[in-house]
C-alpha positions as CSV (number, residue, x, y, z in Angstrom):
1,M,139.3,-3.7,3.8
2,N,141.2,-0.5,3.0
3,S,139.7,2.9,3.0
4,A,139.3,2.9,-0.8
5,Q,137.3,-0.3,-0.8
6,S,135.2,1.0,2.0
7,S,134.5,4.2,0.1
8,G,133.6,2.2,-3.0
9,L,131.1,0.0,-1.1
10,S,129.6,3.1,0.4
11,R,129.1,4.7,-3.0
12,A,127.6,1.5,-4.4
13,S,125.2,1.2,-1.4
14,S,124.1,4.8,-1.9
15,S,123.6,4.2,-5.6
16,V,121.5,1.1,-5.0
17,T,119.4,3.0,-2.4
18,F,118.9,5.9,-4.8
19,K,117.8,3.6,-7.6
20,F,115.5,1.8,-5.2
21,N,113.9,5.0,-4.0
22,M,113.5,6.2,-7.6
23,M,111.8,3.0,-8.6
24,R,109.5,3.2,-5.6
25,S,108.6,6.8,-6.3
26,A,108.3,6.4,-10.1
27,P,104.5,5.9,-10.0
28,L,104.0,9.0,-7.9
29,V,106.2,11.1,-10.2
30,A,104.3,9.8,-13.2
31,A,101.0,10.5,-11.6
32,L,102.0,14.0,-10.8
33,L,103.4,14.6,-14.3
34,L,100.1,13.3,-15.9
35,A,98.1,15.6,-13.6
36,S,100.2,18.6,-14.5
37,L,99.8,17.8,-18.2
38,A,96.1,17.4,-17.8
39,A,95.8,20.7,-16.0
40,I,97.9,22.4,-18.7
41,S,95.8,20.8,-21.4
42,Q,92.5,21.8,-19.7
43,S,93.7,25.4,-19.3
44,T,94.7,25.7,-22.9
45,S,91.6,24.0,-24.3
46,Q,89.2,26.2,-22.3
47,P,89.2,29.7,-23.6
48,A,89.1,32.5,-21.1
49,V,85.7,33.7,-19.9
50,T,85.0,37.1,-21.4
51,Q,81.7,37.9,-19.7
52,A,78.9,36.4,-17.7
53,V,75.1,36.8,-17.4
54,L,73.4,36.4,-14.0
55,A,70.0,34.8,-14.5
56,G,67.5,35.1,-11.7
57,R,65.8,32.0,-13.1
58,L,67.3,29.9,-15.9
59,I,65.0,27.4,-17.7
60,D,66.4,24.2,-19.0
61,V,64.3,23.7,-22.0
62,R,65.1,20.0,-22.2
63,T,63.5,19.2,-18.9
64,G,61.6,22.3,-17.7
65,Q,63.8,22.4,-14.6
66,V,64.5,25.9,-13.3
67,R,67.8,26.9,-11.8
68,T,67.9,30.1,-9.7
69,H,70.7,32.6,-9.4
70,A,72.8,30.9,-12.2
71,Y,75.7,32.5,-13.9
72,I,76.1,31.8,-17.7
73,L,79.8,32.0,-18.4
74,I,80.6,33.1,-21.9
75,A,83.9,32.8,-23.8
76,G,83.7,34.9,-27.0
77,D,80.5,33.9,-28.8
78,R,80.0,30.6,-27.0
79,V,78.7,29.4,-23.6
80,Q,81.5,27.9,-21.6
81,A,79.6,26.8,-18.5
82,I,76.7,27.3,-16.2
83,A,78.1,28.1,-12.7
84,D,77.2,29.4,-9.2
85,S,79.6,32.3,-9.5
86,A,81.6,34.3,-12.1
87,P,85.4,34.7,-12.2
88,A,86.7,37.8,-10.6
89,G,87.1,40.8,-12.9
90,V,84.7,39.5,-15.6
91,P,81.9,41.9,-16.6
92,V,78.5,40.6,-15.5
93,T,75.1,41.5,-17.0
94,D,72.6,41.4,-14.1
95,L,69.4,39.7,-15.1
96,S,68.6,38.6,-11.6
97,A,65.1,40.0,-11.9
98,Y,64.4,38.0,-15.1
99,T,63.8,34.5,-16.4
100,V,66.4,33.5,-19.0
101,L,66.0,31.1,-21.9
102,P,67.9,30.1,-25.1
103,G,67.6,32.4,-28.1
104,L,64.4,31.6,-30.1
105,I,64.0,30.1,-33.5
106,D,61.3,30.9,-36.1
107,A,61.3,28.0,-38.5
108,H,58.8,29.4,-41.1
109,G,59.4,33.0,-42.1
110,H,59.3,34.9,-45.4
111,I,62.1,37.5,-45.1
112,L,61.1,39.7,-48.0
113,S,57.5,40.2,-46.8
114,D,55.9,43.7,-46.9
115,P,54.1,44.0,-43.6
116,T,51.9,46.9,-44.9
117,T,49.9,44.9,-47.5
118,Q,48.3,41.6,-48.1
119,N,47.5,42.3,-51.8
120,F,48.6,39.3,-53.7
121,A,49.6,41.4,-56.7
122,S,51.8,43.8,-54.6
123,H,54.9,42.0,-55.7
124,L,54.3,43.1,-59.3
125,R,54.9,46.7,-58.1
126,T,57.7,45.9,-55.7
127,S,61.3,45.8,-57.1
128,I,63.7,43.2,-55.9
129,P,65.9,45.9,-54.3
130,Q,62.9,47.2,-52.4
131,A,61.9,43.7,-51.3
132,T,65.5,43.2,-50.1
133,V,65.3,46.3,-48.0
134,W,62.1,45.1,-46.5
135,G,64.1,42.0,-45.6
136,V,66.7,44.0,-43.7
137,Y,63.9,45.7,-41.8
138,N,62.1,42.4,-41.0
139,L,65.3,40.7,-39.8
140,R,65.9,43.5,-37.2
141,L,62.4,43.0,-35.9
142,W,62.9,39.2,-35.6
143,L,66.0,39.9,-33.5
144,D,64.3,42.5,-31.3
145,H,61.6,39.8,-30.4
146,G,64.3,37.4,-29.4
147,F,64.5,35.2,-32.5
148,T,68.3,34.7,-33.0
149,S,67.8,32.0,-35.7
150,L,65.4,31.8,-38.6
151,R,64.5,29.5,-41.4
152,D,63.3,31.3,-44.5
153,A,60.5,29.2,-46.1
154,C,61.1,30.3,-49.8
155,E,60.9,33.6,-51.7
156,G,59.6,34.6,-55.1
157,P,62.5,36.5,-56.8
158,A,64.5,34.3,-59.1
159,D,67.8,35.7,-58.0
160,Y,67.5,34.7,-54.4
161,P,67.8,37.9,-52.3
162,Q,67.3,35.7,-49.1
163,F,70.7,34.1,-49.8
164,A,72.4,37.5,-50.0
165,L,70.7,38.5,-46.7
166,R,71.8,35.2,-45.1
167,E,75.4,35.9,-46.0
168,S,75.2,39.5,-44.9
169,V,74.1,38.5,-41.5
170,R,76.8,35.8,-41.3
171,R,79.5,38.4,-42.2
172,G,78.1,41.0,-39.8
173,I,77.1,43.5,-42.5
174,I,73.5,43.7,-41.2
175,L,71.9,42.6,-37.9
176,G,69.5,39.7,-37.9
177,P,68.9,36.1,-36.9
178,R,71.2,33.4,-38.3
179,I,69.4,32.3,-41.5
180,T,68.8,28.9,-42.9
181,A,67.2,29.5,-46.3
182,A,65.0,27.6,-48.8
183,G,65.3,28.6,-52.4
184,S,62.3,29.0,-54.7
185,C,58.7,28.1,-53.9
186,V,58.5,25.0,-56.2
187,S,55.0,24.8,-57.7
188,I,53.0,23.6,-60.6
189,A,51.7,26.1,-63.1
190,G,48.7,27.7,-61.6
191,G,49.6,26.4,-58.2
192,H,50.2,28.1,-54.8
193,G,53.7,29.2,-55.8
194,D,52.8,30.5,-59.3
195,G,53.1,34.3,-58.8
196,S,51.2,35.2,-61.9
197,P,47.5,35.8,-61.0
198,L,46.8,37.9,-64.1
199,S,44.5,37.2,-67.0
200,P,45.8,35.1,-69.9
201,D,46.5,38.1,-72.1
202,L,48.7,39.6,-69.4
203,A,50.3,36.4,-68.0
204,L,53.9,36.8,-66.8
205,P,56.7,34.6,-68.3
206,R,56.9,31.1,-66.7
207,G,58.8,31.3,-63.5
208,P,62.0,29.3,-62.9
209,N,60.2,27.8,-59.8
210,V,57.4,26.2,-61.9
211,A,57.6,22.4,-62.3
212,D,54.9,20.4,-64.1
213,T,56.9,17.1,-64.6
214,V,59.5,15.0,-62.7
215,D,62.1,16.3,-65.1
216,D,61.1,19.9,-64.3
217,I,61.5,19.1,-60.6
218,A,65.0,18.0,-61.2
219,H,65.9,21.2,-63.0
220,V,64.3,23.5,-60.3
221,V,65.8,21.6,-57.4
222,R,69.2,21.6,-58.9
223,R,69.0,25.3,-59.6
224,D,68.0,26.1,-56.0
225,I,70.9,24.0,-54.7
226,K,73.4,25.5,-57.2
227,Y,72.7,29.0,-56.0
228,G,72.8,28.1,-52.3
229,A,69.6,26.7,-50.9
230,D,69.8,25.0,-47.5
231,W,66.3,23.6,-47.9
232,I,64.0,22.8,-50.8
233,K,60.4,24.1,-50.5
234,L,57.6,22.2,-52.3
235,M,54.1,23.3,-52.8
236,A,52.3,20.0,-52.2
237,T,48.8,21.5,-52.2
238,G,47.1,24.7,-53.0
239,G,47.1,27.5,-50.4
240,V,45.0,30.1,-48.7
241,M,46.7,33.5,-49.3
242,D,46.7,33.3,-53.1
243,P,43.3,33.8,-54.9
244,I,43.8,31.1,-57.6
245,S,44.6,27.8,-55.9
246,D,42.5,25.3,-54.0
247,Y,44.0,24.3,-50.7
248,H,42.1,20.9,-50.7
249,V,43.9,19.9,-54.0
250,Q,47.2,18.1,-54.2
251,E,49.4,20.0,-56.7
252,L,52.8,18.4,-57.1
253,S,52.6,14.7,-57.7
254,E,54.0,12.2,-55.2
255,E,56.5,11.2,-57.9
256,Q,57.6,14.8,-58.3
257,M,58.0,15.2,-54.5
258,A,59.9,11.9,-54.2
259,A,62.3,13.0,-56.9
260,A,62.9,16.3,-55.1
261,V,63.6,14.5,-51.8
262,E,66.0,12.1,-53.5
263,L,67.9,14.9,-55.2
264,A,68.0,17.1,-52.1
265,H,69.0,14.4,-49.6
266,R,71.7,13.3,-51.9
267,A,73.1,16.8,-51.8
268,G,72.8,17.0,-48.0
269,K,69.8,19.3,-48.1
270,K,66.4,18.9,-46.5
271,V,62.9,19.3,-47.9
272,M,59.8,21.1,-46.5
273,A,56.3,20.8,-48.0
274,H,53.6,23.4,-47.9
275,A,50.6,21.1,-47.3
276,E,47.1,22.1,-46.3
277,G,44.8,19.4,-47.7
278,A,44.8,15.9,-46.3
279,V,45.6,14.1,-49.6
280,G,48.6,16.3,-50.3
281,I,49.9,16.0,-46.8
282,K,49.9,12.2,-47.0
283,A,51.5,12.2,-50.5
284,A,54.3,14.5,-49.2
285,V,55.0,12.3,-46.2
286,R,55.1,9.2,-48.3
287,A,57.5,11.0,-50.6
288,G,59.9,11.5,-47.6
289,V,59.8,15.2,-46.9
290,D,61.4,16.3,-43.7
291,S,58.7,18.7,-42.5
292,I,55.1,19.5,-43.2
293,E,54.2,23.2,-43.1
294,H,50.7,24.0,-41.8
295,G,49.1,20.6,-42.0
296,T,45.8,22.3,-41.5
297,M,43.5,19.5,-42.8
298,L,45.5,16.7,-41.2
299,D,43.4,13.5,-40.8
300,E,43.9,10.3,-38.8
301,E,45.7,8.5,-41.6
302,G,47.9,11.5,-42.2
303,A,48.8,11.8,-38.5
304,R,49.6,8.1,-38.3
305,L,51.9,8.4,-41.4
306,M,53.7,11.5,-40.0
307,E,54.2,9.6,-36.7
308,E,55.6,6.5,-38.5
309,H,57.9,8.6,-40.7
310,N,59.0,10.9,-37.8
311,T,58.0,13.9,-39.9
312,W,58.2,17.3,-38.3
313,L,55.1,19.6,-38.2
314,V,55.3,23.4,-38.4
315,P,51.7,24.3,-37.8
316,T,51.8,28.1,-38.1
317,L,48.5,28.4,-36.1
318,Y,48.5,32.1,-35.3
319,C,49.1,33.2,-38.9
320,F,45.6,32.0,-39.8
321,Q,44.1,33.4,-36.6
322,H,45.7,36.8,-37.2
323,D,44.2,36.9,-40.7
324,M,40.7,36.7,-39.2
325,E,41.5,39.8,-37.2
326,T,43.0,41.9,-40.1
327,G,40.3,40.8,-42.6
328,L,40.4,42.8,-45.8
329,T,42.0,45.9,-44.2
330,K,45.4,45.4,-45.9
331,G,44.1,44.8,-49.4
332,R,43.6,41.1,-49.2
333,D,41.6,39.4,-52.0
334,P,38.1,38.5,-50.8
335,A,38.5,35.0,-52.3
336,S,41.6,34.5,-50.2
337,F,39.9,35.7,-47.1
338,A,37.0,33.3,-47.7
339,K,39.4,30.4,-47.8
340,G,40.9,31.5,-44.6
341,Q,37.5,31.5,-42.9
342,E,36.8,28.0,-44.1
343,I,40.1,26.6,-43.0
344,M,39.8,27.9,-39.4
345,A,37.3,25.2,-38.7
346,A,39.8,22.4,-39.4
347,Q,42.8,24.0,-37.7
348,G,42.0,23.0,-34.1
349,P,41.1,19.4,-34.7
350,A,44.1,18.8,-37.0
351,F,46.5,20.1,-34.3
352,K,44.9,17.9,-31.6
353,L,45.4,14.9,-33.9
354,A,49.0,15.8,-34.3
355,L,49.5,16.0,-30.5
356,A,47.6,12.7,-30.0
357,H,50.1,11.0,-32.4
358,H,53.1,12.6,-30.7
359,I,54.2,14.4,-33.9
360,R,57.2,16.6,-33.2
361,I,56.1,20.3,-33.3
362,V,58.3,23.2,-34.4
363,Y,57.6,26.9,-34.0
364,G,56.9,28.8,-37.2
365,V,54.9,32.0,-37.8
366,D,54.5,32.6,-41.6
367,D,53.1,36.1,-41.1
368,A,54.2,39.1,-43.1
369,D,53.8,41.4,-40.1
370,V,56.7,40.2,-38.0
371,D,56.4,42.9,-35.4
372,E,52.7,42.1,-34.8
373,S,52.8,38.3,-34.9
374,V,56.2,36.6,-34.4
375,S,55.8,36.1,-30.7
376,K,52.1,35.2,-30.6
377,E,52.5,31.7,-31.9
378,F,53.5,30.7,-28.4
379,G,50.0,31.5,-27.1
380,A,48.3,29.8,-30.1
381,L,50.3,26.6,-29.6
382,V,49.2,26.5,-25.9
383,R,45.6,27.3,-26.7
384,G,45.8,24.5,-29.2
385,G,46.7,22.0,-26.5
386,L,50.5,22.1,-26.2
387,S,52.0,22.7,-22.8
388,P,53.9,25.9,-22.1
389,L,57.2,23.9,-22.0
390,G,56.2,22.2,-25.2
391,A,55.7,25.6,-26.9
392,L,59.1,26.7,-25.6
393,Q,60.7,23.5,-26.9
394,A,59.1,24.1,-30.3
395,A,61.0,27.4,-30.6
396,T,64.2,26.1,-29.2
397,I,65.4,22.4,-29.1
398,N,62.9,21.1,-31.6
399,A,63.5,23.8,-34.2
400,A,67.3,23.4,-33.7
401,A,67.1,19.6,-34.2
402,M,64.9,19.9,-37.3
403,L,67.4,22.4,-38.8
404,G,70.3,20.2,-37.9
405,K,71.7,23.1,-35.8
406,D,71.4,21.5,-32.3
407,K,75.1,21.5,-31.7
408,D,75.1,25.3,-32.0
409,V,71.7,26.6,-30.9
410,G,68.5,25.7,-29.1
411,T,69.9,25.3,-25.6
412,L,72.1,27.2,-23.2
413,E,74.8,24.5,-22.8
414,P,78.6,24.5,-23.0
415,G,79.7,24.9,-26.6
416,R,76.5,26.4,-27.9
417,Y,76.3,30.0,-29.1
418,A,75.6,32.5,-26.3
419,D,72.1,33.2,-27.7
420,M,69.6,34.0,-25.0
421,V,66.5,36.0,-24.1
422,A,65.0,37.2,-20.9
423,V,61.4,37.9,-19.8
424,E,59.8,39.1,-16.6
425,G,57.9,36.5,-14.7
426,D,57.5,32.8,-15.4
427,P,56.6,31.7,-19.0
428,L,56.0,28.2,-17.8
429,S,53.0,29.6,-16.0
430,D,52.0,32.3,-18.5
431,I,53.3,31.6,-22.0
432,T,52.1,35.1,-23.2
433,L,55.1,36.6,-21.4
434,M,57.1,35.5,-24.4
435,E,55.4,38.3,-26.3
436,H,57.4,40.8,-24.2
437,V,61.1,39.8,-24.4
438,A,63.1,42.4,-22.5
439,F,66.7,41.2,-23.2
440,V,68.3,39.6,-26.2
441,M,71.8,38.4,-26.7
442,Q,73.1,36.8,-29.9
443,G,76.5,35.1,-29.9
444,G,77.6,37.0,-26.8
445,R,76.5,40.4,-28.3
446,I,73.8,42.3,-26.5
447,V,71.2,43.6,-29.0
448,K,68.4,44.5,-26.6
449,D,68.9,45.5,-22.9
450,P,66.3,46.8,-20.5
451,A,69.1,48.6,-18.6
452,H,70.0,50.6,-21.7
453,P,66.9,50.8,-23.9
454,G,68.2,53.7,-25.9
455,N,71.3,51.8,-27.1
456,Y,69.6,49.5,-29.5
457,P,66.9,51.5,-31.3
458,V,64.6,49.7,-33.7
459,I,62.7,51.7,-36.3
460,R,59.1,50.6,-36.9
461,V,57.2,51.4,-40.1
462,K,53.4,51.9,-39.9
């Protein structure tokens, strides 16, 4: 064999060895490549942490478990992770002396309410611009009390100021909770949503919310949806606050309510029903409404129906209790106050029935005086028989689930909005601590901070 042949064999042998080594190491190379790609993908899909909040105690509202010394890592307006430490160089809000919970949700508010009066005819002297300004004022109070989300449960004006306020909050024009809004208060003539309590010779024109037939219902519901309603609000029975209706009486027929539900659900909207009397509650549940508001005269049959239909209950307990305290001092009609006194006897037993039938409870206040009342439903729910954790769940995960917003709010979990509140002490032991929220963050933005109380002033009207 000459030198050329020897050199050729050597090169061939080297080539074979190289190819063999490459084949043997190919799986390792592939694994390293995939790991690198995964790391790159993870780093690009996870936005950078922009701030952190150190919670002395962090309540998991799903389970009631409490984690101590936990860092809530925030990227922009969303929670990225719950961790044992924060990345270097990231600003940290120190709430190590506080208990931290998700931002709260009030699922039954009336944004345009005037907190200074309970006179049923006051709306006749209040312009829509003035009512809208009251709305701006009320929204700021909700936020100051830790309510970062809100469902408006219908308003009277025909041009829907609540929708304008909802969009203004969304666009950052005004401060307030994220709003989910019902449209008009759909009522029969002379019913709880008929805003004309005057004598026949002075009666106001028929409101666009009045529906006496199934065909009328279709028109009102479609009008609400056309102009932006997220929910449809039905007046299934008479009410307490107005001086003209009887809360025992079913007002809208079951056929009307079923038609409203069919139209709303087809359009991807939900339906709530104001329902005090037992007959109206049952008719609304059979019609397929998504939530019963108040449910004050709930009986055994109604509770069983709600359990079977998986219907939500927003009991608004404190609102009625508060009315007994204020009495006639804000110009309330004596006939209205007398109805309130009567209905208080039924409230407790009805709520206990709801709990016995495992009906899902959602936090809602329904009180015109937001500043005085919005946080006191917690105590009323617990006095009524709900556990402190159950009361917290009513204002967080339950409300979020009912509103269909549970991928965004209701818990402090990765991907949800960085909405949170903080209180001193342990609300699982003393639920009334929720009446004294010290810190509020909405979407990563601090709107109330005990370390800087002068930075976020809230004006209060007396």
